[in-house]
C-alpha positions as a Markdown table, in Angstrom:
| # | Residue | x | y | z |
|---|---|---|---|---|
| 1 | Unk | 32.4 | -13.4 | 11.7 |
| 2 | Unk | 29.8 | -11.1 | 10.0 |
| 3 | Unk | 32.1 | -8.1 | 10.4 |
| 4 | Unk | 34.9 | -9.9 | 8.6 |
| 5 | Unk | 32.6 | -10.9 | 5.8 |
| 6 | Unk | 31.2 | -7.4 | 5.3 |
| 7 | Unk | 34.7 | -6.1 | 4.8 |
| 8 | Unk | 35.5 | -8.5 | 2.0 |
| 9 | Unk | 32.2 | -8.9 | 0.1 |
| 10 | Unk | 31.6 | -6.4 | -2.6 |
| 11 | Unk | 28.3 | -6.3 | -4.5 |
| 12 | Unk | 26.6 | -8.2 | -1.7 |
| 13 | Unk | 24.5 | -7.4 | 1.3 |
| 14 | Unk | 24.6 | -9.2 | 4.6 |
| 15 | Unk | 21.2 | -10.0 | 6.0 |
| 16 | Unk | 21.7 | -10.0 | 9.8 |
| 17 | Unk | 18.3 | -11.6 | 10.3 |
| 18 | Unk | 18.1 | -13.3 | 13.7 |
| 19 | Unk | 21.9 | -13.7 | 14.1 |
| 20 | Unk | 21.7 | -11.9 | 17.5 |
| 21 | Unk | 20.0 | -15.0 | 18.8 |
| 22 | Unk | 22.2 | -17.8 | 17.4 |
| 23 | Unk | 20.7 | -20.3 | 20.0 |
| 24 | Unk | 17.3 | -19.7 | 18.4 |
| 25 | Unk | 18.3 | -20.2 | 14.7 |
| 26 | Unk | 17.8 | -24.0 | 14.6 |
| 27 | Unk | 14.4 | -23.7 | 16.3 |
| 28 | Unk | 13.4 | -20.9 | 14.1 |
| 29 | Unk | 14.4 | -22.9 | 11.0 |
| 30 | Unk | 12.1 | -25.8 | 12.0 |
| 31 | Unk | 9.1 | -23.5 | 12.9 |
| 32 | Unk | 9.5 | -21.4 | 9.7 |
| 33 | Unk | 9.9 | -24.5 | 7.5 |
| 34 | Unk | 6.7 | -26.0 | 9.0 |
| 35 | Unk | 4.7 | -22.7 | 8.4 |
| 36 | Unk | 6.1 | -22.4 | 4.9 |
| 37 | Unk | 5.0 | -25.9 | 4.0 |
| 38 | Unk | 1.6 | -25.2 | 5.4 |
| 39 | Unk | 1.4 | -22.1 | 3.2 |
| 40 | Unk | 2.4 | -24.0 | 0.1 |
| 41 | Unk | 0.0 | -26.9 | 0.8 |
| 42 | Unk | -3.0 | -24.8 | 1.9 |
| 43 | Unk | -2.9 | -22.2 | -0.8 |
| 44 | Unk | -2.3 | -24.8 | -3.6 |
| 45 | Unk | -5.2 | -26.8 | -2.2 |
| 46 | Unk | -7.6 | -23.8 | -2.5 |
| 47 | Unk | -6.3 | -23.0 | -6.0 |
| 48 | Unk | -6.7 | -26.5 | -7.3 |
| 49 | Unk | -10.1 | -27.1 | -5.6 |
| 50 | Unk | -11.5 | -23.8 | -6.9 |
| 51 | Unk | -10.4 | -24.7 | -10.5 |
| 52 | Unk | -11.7 | -28.3 | -10.4 |
| 53 | Unk | -15.1 | -27.8 | -8.8 |
| 54 | Unk | -17.5 | -25.9 | -11.1 |
| 55 | Unk | -19.7 | -25.0 | -8.2 |
| 56 | Unk | -16.9 | -22.9 | -6.8 |
| 57 | Unk | -16.6 | -20.9 | -10.0 |
| 58 | Unk | -18.1 | -17.8 | -8.3 |
| 59 | Unk | -16.6 | -14.3 | -7.7 |
| 60 | Unk | -15.8 | -15.1 | -4.1 |
| 61 | Unk | -13.7 | -18.1 | -4.9 |
| 62 | Unk | -12.2 | -16.4 | -7.9 |
| 63 | Unk | -10.8 | -13.7 | -5.6 |
| 64 | Unk | -9.9 | -16.3 | -3.0 |
| 65 | Unk | -7.8 | -18.2 | -5.6 |
| 66 | Unk | -6.1 | -14.9 | -6.5 |
| 67 | Unk | -5.4 | -14.4 | -2.8 |
| 68 | Unk | -4.0 | -17.9 | -2.5 |
| 69 | Unk | -1.7 | -17.5 | -5.5 |
| 70 | Unk | -0.7 | -14.1 | -4.1 |
| 71 | Unk | 0.1 | -15.5 | -0.6 |
| 72 | Unk | 2.1 | -18.3 | -2.2 |
| 73 | Unk | 4.3 | -15.9 | -4.2 |
| 74 | Unk | 4.5 | -13.4 | -1.3 |
| 75 | Unk | 5.9 | -16.0 | 1.1 |
| 76 | Unk | 8.2 | -17.5 | -1.5 |
| 77 | Unk | 9.7 | -14.1 | -2.2 |
| 78 | Unk | 11.4 | -13.9 | 1.2 |
| 79 | Unk | 11.1 | -17.1 | 3.3 |
| 80 | Unk | 13.4 | -19.5 | 1.2 |
| 81 | Unk | 16.2 | -16.9 | 1.5 |
| 82 | Unk | 15.6 | -16.8 | 5.3 |
| 83 | Unk | 15.7 | -20.6 | 5.5 |
| 84 | Unk | 19.1 | -20.6 | 3.7 |
| 85 | Unk | 20.5 | -17.8 | 5.8 |
| 86 | Unk | 19.5 | -19.5 | 9.1 |
| 87 | Unk | 22.0 | -22.3 | 8.1 |
| 88 | Unk | 24.5 | -20.3 | 6.2 |
| 89 | Unk | 27.0 | -18.4 | 8.5 |
| 90 | Unk | 27.7 | -15.8 | 5.7 |
| 91 | Unk | 24.0 | -14.8 | 5.3 |
| 92 | Unk | 24.7 | -13.0 | 2.1 |
| 93 | Unk | 22.4 | -11.9 | -0.8 |
| 94 | Unk | 23.6 | -10.3 | -4.0 |
| 95 | Unk | 22.9 | -6.7 | -4.9 |
| 96 | Unk | 20.7 | -7.8 | -7.8 |
| 97 | Unk | 19.0 | -10.4 | -5.6 |
| 98 | Unk | 18.2 | -7.8 | -3.0 |
| 99 | Unk | 16.7 | -5.5 | -5.7 |
| 100 | Unk | 14.5 | -8.3 | -7.0 |
| 101 | Unk | 13.4 | -9.3 | -3.5 |
| 102 | Unk | 12.6 | -5.8 | -2.5 |
| 103 | Unk | 10.5 | -5.2 | -5.6 |
| 104 | Unk | 8.5 | -8.4 | -5.4 |
| 105 | Unk | 7.9 | -8.3 | -1.6 |
| 106 | Unk | 6.6 | -4.8 | -1.8 |
| 107 | Unk | 4.7 | -5.4 | -5.0 |
| 108 | Unk | 2.9 | -8.5 | -3.7 |
| 109 | Unk | 2.2 | -6.9 | -0.3 |
| 110 | Unk | 0.7 | -3.8 | -1.9 |
| 111 | Unk | -1.4 | -6.0 | -4.2 |
| 112 | Unk | -2.7 | -8.0 | -1.3 |
| 113 | Unk | -3.9 | -4.7 | 0.4 |
| 114 | Unk | -5.9 | -3.8 | -2.7 |
| 115 | Unk | -7.2 | -7.3 | -3.2 |
| 116 | Unk | -8.6 | -7.3 | 0.3 |
| 117 | Unk | -10.7 | -4.2 | -0.6 |
| 118 | Unk | -12.0 | -6.0 | -3.7 |
| 119 | Unk | -13.0 | -9.1 | -1.6 |
| 120 | Unk | -14.8 | -6.9 | 0.9 |
| 121 | Unk | -16.7 | -5.2 | -1.9 |
| 122 | Unk | -17.7 | -8.6 | -3.3 |
| 123 | Unk | -19.0 | -9.7 | 0.1 |
| 124 | Unk | -20.8 | -6.3 | 0.6 |
| 125 | Unk | -22.6 | -6.8 | -2.7 |
| 126 | Unk | -23.4 | -10.4 | -1.9 |
| 127 | Unk | -25.1 | -9.6 | 1.4 |
| 128 | Unk | -26.5 | -6.1 | 0.7 |
| 129 | Unk | -27.7 | -6.7 | -2.9 |
| 130 | Unk | -28.2 | -10.5 | -3.2 |
| 131 | Unk | -30.8 | -10.2 | -6.0 |
| 132 | Unk | -28.5 | -8.1 | -8.2 |
| 133 | Unk | -25.3 | -9.9 | -7.2 |
| 134 | Unk | -24.8 | -11.9 | -10.5 |
| 135 | Unk | -25.5 | -8.7 | -12.5 |
| 136 | Unk | -23.2 | -6.4 | -10.5 |
| 137 | Unk | -20.3 | -8.9 | -10.0 |
| 138 | Unk | -20.2 | -10.3 | -13.6 |
| 139 | Unk | -17.0 | -12.1 | -14.7 |
| 140 | Unk | -15.6 | -9.2 | -16.7 |
| 141 | Unk | -15.8 | -6.9 | -13.7 |
| 142 | Unk | -14.2 | -9.5 | -11.5 |
| 143 | Unk | -11.3 | -9.9 | -13.9 |
| 144 | Unk | -10.9 | -6.1 | -14.2 |
| 145 | Unk | -10.8 | -5.7 | -10.4 |
| 146 | Unk | -8.2 | -8.5 | -10.0 |
| 147 | Unk | -6.0 | -7.0 | -12.7 |
| 148 | Unk | -6.3 | -3.5 | -11.2 |
| 149 | Unk | -5.2 | -4.9 | -7.9 |
| 150 | Unk | -2.1 | -6.5 | -9.4 |
| 151 | Unk | -1.2 | -3.5 | -11.5 |
| 152 | Unk | -1.5 | -1.0 | -8.7 |
| 153 | Unk | 0.7 | -3.1 | -6.4 |
| 154 | Unk | 3.4 | -3.6 | -8.9 |
| 155 | Unk | 3.3 | 0.1 | -9.9 |
| 156 | Unk | 3.7 | 1.2 | -6.3 |
| 157 | Unk | 6.7 | -1.2 | -5.9 |
| 158 | Unk | 8.4 | 0.1 | -9.0 |
| 159 | Unk | 8.2 | 3.6 | -7.7 |
| 160 | Unk | 9.7 | 2.7 | -4.3 |
| 161 | Unk | 12.3 | 0.4 | -5.7 |
| 162 | Unk | 13.7 | 3.1 | -8.1 |
| 163 | Unk | 13.8 | 5.7 | -5.3 |
| 164 | Unk | 15.4 | 3.3 | -2.8 |
| 165 | Unk | 18.2 | 2.1 | -5.0 |
| 166 | Unk | 19.1 | 5.5 | -6.2 |
| 167 | Unk | 20.0 | 6.5 | -2.6 |
| 168 | Unk | 23.8 | 6.2 | -2.1 |
| 169 | Unk | 24.8 | 3.7 | 0.6 |
| 170 | Unk | 27.5 | 3.8 | 3.2 |
| 171 | Unk | 30.6 | 1.5 | 3.0 |
| 172 | Unk | 29.0 | -1.3 | 5.1 |
| 173 | Unk | 26.2 | -3.3 | 3.6 |
| 174 | Unk | 24.8 | -4.9 | 6.8 |
| 175 | Unk | 21.0 | -5.1 | 6.6 |
| 176 | Unk | 19.5 | -5.5 | 10.0 |
| 177 | Unk | 16.6 | -7.6 | 8.8 |
| 178 | Unk | 15.9 | -11.1 | 7.3 |
| 179 | Unk | 14.9 | -9.7 | 3.9 |
| 180 | Unk | 15.5 | -6.6 | 1.8 |
| 181 | Unk | 12.8 | -4.0 | 2.6 |
| 182 | Unk | 12.7 | -0.2 | 2.1 |
| 183 | Unk | 13.1 | 1.0 | 5.8 |
| 184 | Unk | 16.1 | -1.3 | 6.3 |
| 185 | Unk | 17.8 | -0.2 | 3.2 |
| 186 | Unk | 17.2 | 3.5 | 3.8 |
| 187 | Unk | 19.0 | 3.1 | 7.2 |
| 188 | Unk | 22.2 | 2.2 | 5.3 |
| 189 | Unk | 22.2 | 5.6 | 3.4 |
| 190 | Unk | 24.8 | 8.3 | 4.1 |
| 191 | Unk | 22.6 | 11.1 | 2.8 |
| 192 | Unk | 19.3 | 12.6 | 4.0 |
| 193 | Unk | 16.5 | 10.2 | 3.3 |
| 194 | Unk | 13.6 | 12.3 | 4.6 |
| 195 | Unk | 12.1 | 12.6 | 1.2 |
| 196 | Unk | 12.1 | 8.8 | 0.8 |
| 197 | Unk | 10.6 | 8.3 | 4.2 |
| 198 | Unk | 7.9 | 10.8 | 3.4 |
| 199 | Unk | 7.1 | 9.0 | 0.2 |
| 200 | Unk | 7.0 | 5.7 | 2.1 |
| 201 | Unk | 4.6 | 7.2 | 4.6 |
| 202 | Unk | 2.3 | 8.7 | 1.9 |
| 203 | Unk | 2.1 | 5.5 | -0.1 |
| 204 | Unk | 1.8 | 3.3 | 3.0 |
| 205 | Unk | -1.2 | 5.4 | 3.9 |
| 206 | Unk | -2.7 | 5.0 | 0.4 |
| 207 | Unk | -2.1 | 1.2 | 0.4 |
| 208 | Unk | -2.7 | 0.4 | 4.1 |
| 209 | Unk | -4.9 | 3.1 | 5.8 |
| 210 | Unk | -7.3 | 3.8 | 3.0 |
| 211 | Unk | -7.9 | 0.2 | 2.1 |
| 212 | Unk | -8.5 | -0.6 | 5.8 |
| 213 | Unk | -11.0 | 2.2 | 6.0 |
| 214 | Unk | -12.8 | 1.0 | 2.8 |
| 215 | Unk | -12.9 | -2.5 | 4.2 |
| 216 | Unk | -14.4 | -1.4 | 7.5 |
| 217 | Unk | -16.9 | 0.7 | 5.6 |
| 218 | Unk | -18.0 | -2.4 | 3.6 |
| 219 | Unk | -18.3 | -4.6 | 6.6 |
| 220 | Unk | -20.3 | -1.9 | 8.5 |
| 221 | Unk | -22.8 | -2.0 | 5.6 |
| 222 | Unk | -22.8 | -5.8 | 5.8 |
| 223 | Unk | -23.5 | -5.8 | 9.5 |
| 224 | Unk | -26.4 | -3.4 | 9.1 |
| 225 | Unk | -27.8 | -5.5 | 6.3 |
| 226 | Unk | -27.4 | -8.7 | 8.3 |
| 227 | Unk | -29.2 | -7.3 | 11.3 |
| 228 | Unk | -32.2 | -6.5 | 9.2 |
| 229 | Unk | -32.5 | -10.1 | 7.9 |
| 230 | Unk | -35.6 | -11.8 | 9.2 |
| 231 | Unk | -34.4 | -15.4 | 9.3 |
| 232 | Unk | -31.8 | -16.8 | 11.8 |
| 233 | Unk | -29.7 | -18.9 | 9.3 |
| 234 | Unk | -29.0 | -16.0 | 6.9 |
| 235 | Unk | -27.3 | -13.8 | 9.5 |
| 236 | Unk | -25.5 | -16.7 | 11.0 |
| 237 | Unk | -24.0 | -17.7 | 7.7 |
| 238 | Unk | -23.2 | -14.1 | 6.7 |
| 239 | Unk | -21.5 | -13.4 | 10.1 |
| 240 | Unk | -19.5 | -16.6 | 9.8 |
| 241 | Unk | -18.2 | -15.7 | 6.4 |
| 242 | Unk | -17.5 | -12.1 | 7.1 |
| 243 | Unk | -16.0 | -12.8 | 10.4 |
| 244 | Unk | -13.4 | -15.0 | 8.8 |
| 245 | Unk | -12.6 | -12.3 | 6.3 |
| 246 | Unk | -12.2 | -9.7 | 9.0 |
| 247 | Unk | -9.9 | -12.0 | 10.9 |
| 248 | Unk | -7.7 | -12.4 | 7.8 |
| 249 | Unk | -7.7 | -8.6 | 7.3 |
| 250 | Unk | -6.7 | -7.9 | 10.9 |
| 251 | Unk | -3.9 | -10.5 | 10.8 |
| 252 | Unk | -2.4 | -8.7 | 7.7 |
| 253 | Unk | -3.1 | -5.0 | 8.3 |
| 254 | Unk | -2.3 | -4.6 | 12.0 |
| 255 | Unk | 1.3 | -5.9 | 11.7 |
| 256 | Unk | 1.9 | -4.0 | 8.4 |
| 257 | Unk | 0.7 | -0.8 | 10.1 |
| 258 | Unk | 3.2 | -1.4 | 13.0 |
| 259 | Unk | 6.0 | -1.6 | 10.5 |
| 260 | Unk | 5.3 | 1.1 | 7.9 |
| 261 | Unk | 3.3 | 3.7 | 9.8 |
| 262 | Unk | 5.7 | 4.4 | 12.6 |
| 263 | Unk | 9.2 | 6.0 | 12.5 |
| 264 | Unk | 12.0 | 3.4 | 12.6 |
| 265 | Unk | 14.1 | 3.4 | 15.8 |
| 266 | Unk | 17.0 | 1.3 | 16.8 |
| 267 | Unk | 15.2 | -0.3 | 19.7 |
| 268 | Unk | 12.2 | -1.3 | 17.6 |
| 269 | Unk | 14.3 | -3.0 | 14.9 |
| 270 | Unk | 14.4 | -6.4 | 16.5 |
| 271 | Unk | 10.7 | -6.2 | 17.2 |
| 272 | Unk | 10.0 | -5.3 | 13.6 |
| 273 | Unk | 11.7 | -8.6 | 12.4 |
| 274 | Unk | 9.2 | -10.7 | 14.3 |
| 275 | Unk | 6.3 | -8.6 | 13.2 |
| 276 | Unk | 7.4 | -8.9 | 9.6 |
| 277 | Unk | 7.8 | -12.6 | 10.1 |
| 278 | Unk | 4.2 | -12.7 | 11.2 |
| 279 | Unk | 2.7 | -11.0 | 8.1 |
| 280 | Unk | 5.0 | -12.5 | 5.6 |
| 281 | Unk | 4.7 | -16.1 | 6.8 |
| 282 | Unk | 2.2 | -16.8 | 9.6 |
| 283 | Unk | -0.8 | -14.9 | 8.0 |
| 284 | Unk | -0.4 | -16.5 | 4.6 |
| 285 | Unk | -0.2 | -20.0 | 6.2 |
| 286 | Unk | -3.4 | -19.3 | 8.2 |
| 287 | Unk | -5.5 | -17.8 | 5.4 |
| 288 | Unk | -6.5 | -21.2 | 3.9 |
| 289 | Unk | -7.5 | -22.5 | 7.3 |
| 290 | Unk | -9.5 | -19.4 | 8.2 |
| 291 | Unk | -11.3 | -19.4 | 4.9 |
| 292 | Unk | -12.0 | -23.1 | 4.6 |
| 293 | Unk | -12.2 | -24.5 | 8.1 |
| 294 | Unk | -15.9 | -23.7 | 8.7 |
| 295 | Unk | -16.8 | -23.3 | 5.0 |
| 296 | Unk | -19.6 | -25.6 | 4.0 |
| 297 | Unk | -19.1 | -25.1 | 0.3 |
| 298 | Unk | -15.4 | -26.1 | 0.5 |
| 299 | Unk | -16.2 | -29.2 | 2.5 |
| 300 | Unk | -18.8 | -30.3 | 0.0 |
| 301 | Unk | -16.5 | -29.6 | -2.9 |
| 302 | Unk | -13.9 | -31.9 | -1.2 |
| 303 | Unk | -16.5 | -34.6 | -0.8 |
| 304 | Unk | -17.5 | -34.3 | -4.5 |
| 305 | Unk | -13.9 | -34.4 | -5.6 |
| 306 | Unk | -13.1 | -37.5 | -3.4 |
| 307 | Unk | -16.3 | -39.1 | -4.7 |
| 308 | Unk | -15.2 | -38.7 | -8.3 |
| 309 | Unk | -11.8 | -40.1 | -7.5 |
């Protein structure tokens, strides 16, 4: 059916998604819908709670609110389209819709990479320089770091989007993925795309490898500072908070590296769909749980809010 549609739809792309496993589409729809609702509920909860409770008006929760809003937008840029396509036999997306989706998925993903670096720096200052924390992480700097994260991510996406959609495509518009992304679109080209692939590799290194190295450097300094702490409660609390942050970072960066830092092959395409599903849906849905499940400040903020109500 998809072959017949591709011959008659002009100005549209066909997102093949998980159509090779039609018996899984209903189950995938249910699972993806549950994770999407978890993402919306959890991240909205963090945003609202951080806004309402004045004791959470700190740099850590300011950046965490940014991450929650970012995750909410990041998931919404691709998952609703996937849910529609799991039911729709045509699985189409317009050319303009594909451009918009490509731009926002890449922009929000790049922004998240930079924001994780900012959050690790915030934790590093909090643990390594606690007496100077309020001076170093003043509100103006926090806002500047957050704005820089968003600007860098959207600038990177603009560059890739322009270069990707300037590449001439072949007659068929079958995208072997569940959303529009750069490697999947480059595979449709009838011309040499090595320059685009090189650009993708370079910028992926800038936005994935370098941020990961900076994050690991920050947490190495944190671990050294924690081990020098004389009390037992301080290191335990610091390790608990930083351990949660490192888990979030691992769940995001490792799948992203598997997609963008290896050459695409036909045999790995099906695998890349499930990996992409993990970092576009599963990780954003787990972030609120990881950050708040063992967080005493959040539990007390919930109690205060419930007490006022």
